[in-house]
C-alpha positions in Angstrom: 0.0 0.1 0.0 2.7 2.5 0.8 4.3 2.1 -2.6 1.0 3.4 -4.3 1.6 6.8 -2.4 5.4 6.9 -2.9 5.4 8.7 -6.3 3.0 11.2 -5.3 4.9 11.9 -2.1 8.1 12.1 -4.2 6.2 14.6 -6.5 5.1 16.7 -3.7 8.7 16.7 -2.4 9.8 18.1 -5.7 7.4 20.9 -5.8 8.1 21.9 -2.1 11.8 22.3 -3.3 10.9 24.7 -5.7 12.5 28.2 -5.3 9.7 30.4 -6.5 12.2 33.3 -6.8 14.0 31.5 -9.7 10.9 31.3 -11.9 9.8 34.1 -14.3 6.3 35.4 -14.0 4.9 33.3 -17.0 6.6 30.1 -15.2 5.0 30.9 -12.0 1.5 31.6 -13.4 1.6 28.4 -15.5 2.7 26.3 -12.5 -0.4 27.7 -10.5 -2.8 26.9 -13.2 -1.2 23.4 -13.4 -1.3 22.7 -9.8 -4.9 23.6 -9.5 -5.8 21.1 -12.5 -3.7 18.5 -10.6 -5.3 19.2 -7.2 -8.8 18.6 -9.0 -7.7 15.1 -10.1 -6.3 14.2 -7.1 -9.7 15.2 -5.4 -11.3 12.9 -8.0 -9.2 10.0 -6.8 -9.9 10.6 -3.3 -13.4 10.9 -3.5 -13.5 8.0 -5.6 -11.6 6.0 -3.1 -13.9 7.2 -0.4 -17.0 5.9 -2.3 -15.7 2.6 -2.6 -14.7 2.4 1.0 -17.9 4.1 2.3 -19.8 1.6 0.0 -18.0 -1.3 2.0 -18.8 0.2 5.1 -15.2 -0.2 6.2 -15.4 2.5 8.7 -17.9 0.5 10.8 -15.5 -2.2 11.7 -14.0 -0.3 14.8 -17.3 0.8 16.0 -17.2 4.3 14.2 -20.9 5.9 14.0 -20.4 7.3 10.3 -17.6 7.5 7.5 -17.3 11.2 8.4 -16.7 10.3 12.0 -14.0 7.8 11.3 -12.2 10.1 8.9 -12.6 13.1 11.4 -10.7 11.0 13.9 -7.9 9.8 11.9 -7.3 13.0 9.8 -8.1 15.5 12.5 -10.2 17.6 9.8 -13.7 19.0 10.7 -16.3 16.6 10.5 -18.5 18.9 8.5 -16.4 19.2 5.6 -15.8 15.4 5.6 -19.6 14.8 5.6 -19.5 17.1 2.4 -16.7 14.7 1.0 -18.8 11.6 1.6 -22.0 12.7 0.1 -20.1 13.8 -2.9 -18.5 10.6 -3.2 -22.2 8.9 -3.0 -23.9 11.0 -5.4 -20.8 11.0 -8.0 -21.6 7.1 -8.5 -24.7 8.2 -10.4 -22.9 11.2 -12.2 -20.4 9.8 -14.8 -19.9 12.9 -16.8 -19.1 14.7 -13.7 -16.8 12.4 -12.2 -14.9 12.2 -15.5 -14.5 15.9 -15.8 -13.3 16.0 -12.2 -10.8 13.5 -12.9 -9.5 14.9 -16.0 -9.0 18.1 -13.8 -11.6 20.0 -16.4 -13.6 21.0 -13.4 -13.0 21.7 -9.7 -14.2 20.2 -6.5 -16.7 23.2 -6.1 -18.1 22.6 -9.3 -18.7 18.9 -8.6 -20.2 19.9 -5.2 -22.7 22.2 -6.9 -23.7 19.7 -9.6 -24.1 17.2 -6.8 -26.4 19.4 -5.2 -28.5 19.9 -8.3 -28.9 16.1 -8.8 -31.2 15.9 -5.6 -34.0 13.6 -4.8 -36.7 14.1 -7.5 -34.2 15.7 -10.4 -32.1 12.5 -10.8 -33.9 11.7 -14.2 -33.6 15.4 -15.4 -30.2 15.5 -14.3 -29.1 12.2 -15.9 -30.7 13.6 -19.1 -28.6 17.0 -18.9 -25.6 16.1 -16.9 -23.4 16.7 -20.0 -24.9 19.9 -20.6 -24.4 21.1 -17.1 -20.6 19.7 -17.1 -20.0 21.7 -20.3 -21.1 25.1 -18.3 -18.7 24.1 -15.7 -15.9 23.9 -18.1 -16.9 27.0 -20.4 -18.1 29.6 -18.2 -16.6 31.3 -15.3 -17.9 30.5 -12.0 -20.7 33.0 -11.6 -22.2 32.1 -15.2 -21.9 28.6 -14.3 -23.6 29.0 -11.0 -26.5 31.0 -12.6 -27.0 28.2 -15.5 -27.3 25.6 -12.9 -29.8 27.9 -10.8 -31.8 28.2 -14.0 -31.9 24.7 -14.8 -33.2 23.8 -11.5 -35.8 26.4 -11.9 -37.0 24.9 -15.1 -36.5 21.2 -13.7 -38.5 21.6 -10.6 -40.7 25.0 -11.0 -42.6 24.1 -7.7 -39.5 23.9 -5.5 -38.2 27.2 -6.8 -41.2 28.9 -5.5 -41.6 27.1 -2.4 -37.7 28.0 -1.6 -38.4 31.5 -2.7 -41.2 31.8 -0.1 -39.0 30.0 2.5 -36.3 32.7 2.0 -38.9 35.5 2.3 -40.2 33.8 5.8 -36.8 33.2 7.1 -36.1 37.1 6.9 -35.1 38.6 10.5 -33.1 41.2 11.7 -31.9 42.0 15.6 -30.1 44.8 17.1 -28.9 44.4 20.6 -26.8 46.5 22.9 -23.6 44.9 24.6 -22.7 45.6 28.3 -20.0 47.7 27.1 -22.7 50.2 25.2 -21.7 48.9 21.9 -24.5 47.7 19.2 -24.3 44.5 17.5 -26.5 44.0 14.3 -27.5 40.6 13.0 -29.8 40.3 9.8 -31.0 37.8 7.1 -32.5 39.3 4.2 -34.5 37.6 1.0 -32.7 38.3 -2.2 -35.1 41.3 -3.4 -34.8 43.3 0.2 -31.1 42.6 0.4 -30.3 43.9 -3.0 -32.0 47.0 -2.2 -30.2 47.3 1.2 -27.0 46.7 -0.4 -27.5 48.8 -3.1 -28.3 51.7 -0.8 -25.7 50.9 1.6 -22.8 50.8 -1.1 -24.1 54.1 -2.5 -23.4 56.0 0.5 -20.3 54.3 1.3 -19.0 55.4 -2.3 -19.9 58.9 -1.1 -18.0 58.6 2.2 -15.1 57.1 0.5 -14.9 59.9 -2.1 -15.1 62.4 0.8 -12.0 60.6 2.8 -10.0 60.7 -0.6 -10.6 64.3 -0.9 -9.4 65.0 2.6 -6.5 62.7 2.7 -5.5 64.3 -0.6 -5.7 67.9 0.8 -3.4 66.5 3.6 -0.7 64.4 1.6 -0.9 65.8 -1.8 0.2 63.7 -4.5 1.1 60.9 -2.2 -2.3 60.1 -1.0 -3.1 56.3 -1.1 -5.8 54.0 0.2 -3.5 53.6 3.7 -3.7 57.4 4.2 -7.4 57.3 4.5 -8.9 58.1 7.7 -11.3 55.3 7.8 -11.1 51.6 6.9 -13.6 50.1 4.5 -15.5 48.4 7.4 -15.8 51.7 9.2 -17.0 53.5 6.3 -19.7 50.9 6.1 -20.6 51.1 9.7 -20.8 54.9 9.2 -23.0 54.5 6.0 -25.4 52.3 7.9 -25.8 55.0 10.4 -26.2 57.8 7.6 -28.8 55.6 5.9 -30.8 55.6 9.3 -30.4 59.5 9.7 -31.3 60.1 6.1 -34.5 58.0 6.7 -35.5 60.0 9.7 -35.1 63.1 8.0 -36.6 62.2 4.7 -39.9 64.4 4.1 -42.9 62.7 5.0 -44.6 63.2 1.9 -41.6 62.1 -0.1 -41.6 59.9 -3.2 -40.6 56.2 -2.0 -37.7 54.8 -4.2 -39.0 52.1 -6.5 -36.5 49.1 -7.0 -35.8 48.3 -10.8 -36.5 44.6 -11.7 -34.5 43.7 -14.9 -36.1 40.9 -16.9 -33.9 39.1 -19.5 -35.3 37.6 -22.4 -33.4 34.8 -24.6 -30.4 34.7 -22.0 -27.5 33.2 -23.9 -26.8 30.2 -21.7 -30.3 28.7 -21.5 -33.7 29.2 -23.1 -36.9 29.3 -21.2 -38.0 31.7 -18.7 -35.3 33.7 -16.9 -35.8 36.0 -14.0 -33.2 37.8 -12.1 -32.2 41.2 -10.6 -29.9 43.7 -12.2 -27.0 42.3 -9.7 -27.3 39.0 -11.2 -29.3 37.5 -8.2 -31.8 34.8 -9.7 -35.2 35.0 -8.1 -38.4 32.9 -8.6 -41.1 34.2 -11.3 -43.5 34.3 -8.4 -41.2 36.7 -6.5 -41.2 39.2 -9.6 -45.0 38.9 -9.9 -45.3 40.0 -6.3 -43.4 43.4 -7.0 -45.3 44.5 -10.1 -47.3 46.8 -8.1 -44.3 48.4 -6.1 -41.4 48.3 -8.9 -40.2 49.5 -12.1 -39.9 46.8 -14.8 -37.4 47.0 -17.5 -37.3 44.9 -20.6 -34.2 43.8 -22.3 -34.2 41.7 -25.4 -31.1 39.7 -26.7 -30.3 38.8 -30.2 -27.9 35.7 -29.8 -25.4 35.6 -26.9 -24.0 39.3 -26.7 -26.1 41.9 -28.5 -28.8 43.6 -26.9 -31.3 44.7 -29.5 -33.9 46.6 -27.6 -34.2 48.0 -24.2 -37.6 49.0 -23.3 -38.4 52.2 -21.5 -39.9 52.1 -17.9 -43.1 54.0 -17.6 -41.1 56.9 -15.4 -38.5 58.6 -17.5 -35.9 55.9 -17.8 -33.2 57.2 -19.9 -29.5 56.3 -21.1 -30.7 53.1 -22.9 -27.4 52.6 -24.7 -25.7 52.6 -21.3 -27.9 50.4 -19.8 -27.7 48.1 -22.8 -24.0 47.6 -22.2 -24.5 47.2 -18.6 -27.1 44.5 -18.7 -25.0 42.6 -21.6 -21.8 42.7 -19.6 -23.2 42.4 -16.2 -19.6 43.3 -14.4 -16.2 44.7 -15.1 -15.2 42.7 -18.4 -11.5 42.7 -17.3 -10.4 39.2 -16.9 -11.1 38.0 -13.4 -12.9 41.2 -12.0 -16.4 40.8 -10.9 -17.1 44.3 -9.9 -21.0 44.6 -10.6 -22.4 46.9 -13.5 -23.5 49.9 -11.2 -20.2 50.4 -10.1 -18.4 50.2 -13.4 -18.1 52.8 -16.3 -18.5 52.2 -19.8 -15.3 52.6 -21.9 -14.6 52.8 -25.6 -13.0 49.5 -27.2 -11.7 51.8 -29.8 -10.8 55.1 -28.3 -12.9 58.0 -29.2 -9.9 60.0 -30.0 -8.9 57.4 -32.3 -12.4 57.6 -34.2 -14.0 55.0 -32.2 -17.7 55.3 -32.2 -20.1 55.6 -29.2 -21.9 52.6 -30.1 -22.9 49.3 -28.0 -20.4 47.3 -30.3 -17.7 49.7 -29.3 -18.6 49.9 -25.5 -17.4 47.6 -22.7 -17.9 47.9 -19.0 -14.8 48.5 -16.8 -14.6 49.3 -13.1 -12.7 52.5 -12.1 -9.5 50.6 -11.4 -9.3 48.8 -14.6 -10.7 51.6 -16.6 -7.9 53.6 -15.8 -5.4 50.7 -15.6 -6.3 50.1 -19.3 -5.8 53.6 -20.6 -2.6 53.5 -18.8 -1.5 50.4 -20.6 -2.4 51.8 -23.8 0.0 54.5 -23.2 3.0 51.7 -22.8 3.0 51.8 -19.2 1.4 48.4 -18.2 3.0 48.3 -14.8 1.0 51.6 -13.6 -1.4 51.4 -10.9 -4.2 54.1 -10.9 -4.3 54.0 -7.0 -1.3 56.2 -7.2 -3.2 58.6 -9.3 -4.2 61.3 -7.0 -6.9 62.8 -9.3 -8.6 59.2 -9.5 -9.2 57.4 -6.1 -9.0 53.7 -6.5 -12.1 51.3 -6.5 -12.3 50.7 -2.8 -13.4 47.0 -3.2 -9.7 46.2 -4.4 -8.3 47.1 -0.8 -10.2 44.1 1.0 
């Protein structure tokens, strides 16, 4: 048995002997990607062995109550995580395409876990029919796109469960505010997807205002040497102050003021799936029944796609919705298009792919979403300065989300 893992142990020893300082950036980047691939393959081997071992109930011979309990005792790992591995091993027995993709390193353990949750009781037949399609999403899309695709598949496969789950989320909402013995206050809340999106958008909007004020104050003190480290407040402190400011503004709002109405974006002919599609502008998927319940208190925006990436129509909401071109690009791109960046659309800027100064048109095809950081970073790179970072630019404060 020892000889079976000896080559693996030797390979790990070899990797541990690597001096990262001797590798160029390209070599180090490639090594990290390869390690993730091989780690997925190793996960597949471990899960397969756990499945065979669990199927024989080998863990019960010395009195252990469960496979996870036996593994936790022998490996000193948390039982909850090991329970997840055992569940995945059991479900992968009936998920050949998922198991093969994991063994090849084409998907990760996280992808396999998400697919295993979708292959729940009552959906086994539908999952067996569509497994290869879902695995394809895992290999082709980034994580957020893959997660949305699986969630939409679950909506189509089990619409009744979707509505029941949405109602359960709504019923589970709660909020507690209690004072400690030291006089400080502790907040604890759980919000449903719609309520949470409304709350978060308001909070982050005020936080952005406070960040701009902090940046201006720091610039006045430090001049061109200003950085995020010189700001008076941390991001967490600004969020706390934004929460208090939100409460203050609510108390000072006119009694006869116009109540803000949430904007619900309905997408038609979404590129990854056909069928009913329903999600908030921030990408959170909601049940169609939830949308129906908001019709009397929200503005509805219609977005029609032609193929996978071109918006061909942006419907106007009833109360003076403007900026259809900008909105089309926001909904099409969903977040910053810089590779690896997921800053949401409402915090991004629309940039010309071909610069306007070079004759680029202000059209949908020539527009792309970039967060403030990558917008300015991209312009600096275009001026042959690929190492520059805009957080050193005193006139353009960085996107605060990059500091945490």
